[in-house]
C-alpha positions as CSV (number, residue, x, y, z in Angstrom):
1,M,6.3,4.7,0.6
2,K,5.1,8.1,0.7
3,V,8.1,10.7,0.3
4,L,7.6,14.0,2.0
5,G,9.8,17.0,1.4
6,L,10.4,16.7,-2.3
7,P,10.8,20.6,-2.4
8,I,14.3,20.2,-0.5
9,L,15.5,17.9,-3.3
10,D,14.2,20.0,-5.9
11,K,16.0,23.0,-4.6
12,F,19.2,21.3,-4.2
13,C,19.1,19.9,-7.5
14,K,18.9,23.2,-9.0
15,N,22.2,24.1,-7.3
16,H,23.8,20.7,-7.8
17,N,22.6,19.7,-11.3
18,D,25.2,16.7,-11.5
19,C,23.0,14.8,-9.0
20,A,19.7,15.3,-10.5
21,Q,19.4,11.9,-12.0
22,Q,20.6,10.2,-9.0
23,I,18.1,12.0,-6.7
24,L,15.3,11.3,-9.3
25,A,16.0,7.5,-9.2
26,W,16.3,7.7,-5.4
27,I,12.6,9.2,-5.3
28,A,11.4,6.6,-7.7
29,E,12.7,3.8,-5.7
30,A,11.8,5.0,-2.3
31,K,8.2,5.6,-3.5
32,D,8.2,2.0,-4.9
33,A,9.6,0.7,-1.7
34,N,7.8,-1.3,1.1
35,W,10.3,-1.0,4.0
36,K,9.2,-2.6,7.0
37,T,12.4,-2.5,8.9
38,P,15.9,-1.0,8.6
39,S,17.2,-4.3,7.2
40,D,15.0,-3.6,4.4
41,V,16.7,-0.5,3.6
42,K,20.1,-1.9,4.1
43,T,19.3,-4.8,1.6
44,R,19.0,-2.0,-1.0
45,Y,21.5,0.6,0.2
46,A,24.0,-1.2,1.8
47,K,26.0,2.1,2.5
48,A,23.2,3.8,4.0
49,S,23.9,5.1,7.6
50,F,21.3,4.3,10.4
51,L,21.1,6.7,13.4
52,S,19.1,7.0,16.4
53,D,15.2,8.1,16.0
54,N,14.8,6.3,12.6
55,R,17.1,8.6,10.7
56,V,18.7,7.2,7.6
57,V,21.4,8.9,5.8
58,F,21.8,7.9,2.0
59,N,24.6,8.2,-0.1
60,I,23.9,10.1,-3.2
61,K,26.4,10.1,-6.4
62,G,28.7,7.9,-4.7
63,N,29.4,9.5,-1.5
64,K,29.6,13.1,-2.7
65,Y,26.2,14.1,-1.3
66,R,24.4,13.0,1.9
67,L,20.7,12.7,2.1
68,D,19.2,12.9,5.7
69,T,15.7,11.3,6.0
70,K,13.7,10.0,8.7
71,V,11.7,6.9,8.1
72,Y,8.3,6.0,9.6
73,Y,8.2,2.4,8.8
74,Q,4.8,1.5,10.2
75,H,3.2,4.6,8.1
76,Q,5.3,3.9,5.2
77,T,6.6,7.3,5.1
78,I,9.9,9.0,4.4
79,I,10.7,12.6,5.4
80,V,13.5,14.3,3.8
81,K,15.1,16.4,6.3
82,R,18.1,17.8,4.5
83,I,20.7,17.1,1.7
84,G,24.1,18.4,1.4
85,T,27.6,17.9,0.2
86,H,29.8,15.4,2.0
87,A,31.7,18.4,3.6
88,E,28.6,19.9,4.8
89,Y,27.3,16.7,6.1
90,D,30.7,16.7,8.5
91,G,29.3,19.7,10.3
92,W,25.6,18.4,10.8
93,R,24.5,17.7,14.2
94,F,22.1,15.1,14.8
């Protein structure tokens, strides 16, 4: 998959150094993935949340951080929309 929006993750990691390893691991796995459907994502990330409009929210570092993405399965592309703490996630509007 192509992963777009990496500067968002880079900036977040600079302010939340404790999750940098997990973010880098997620990026590597996402780039290597060949997800065709949400069930493909669910197989690897059982606790991911699936929202309307192909939005997928991943748990990072347990459930301390939440990564909001949009997955275009046919185009093999993931767009990073935002990342935040779990408390910030509770205030997000989708």
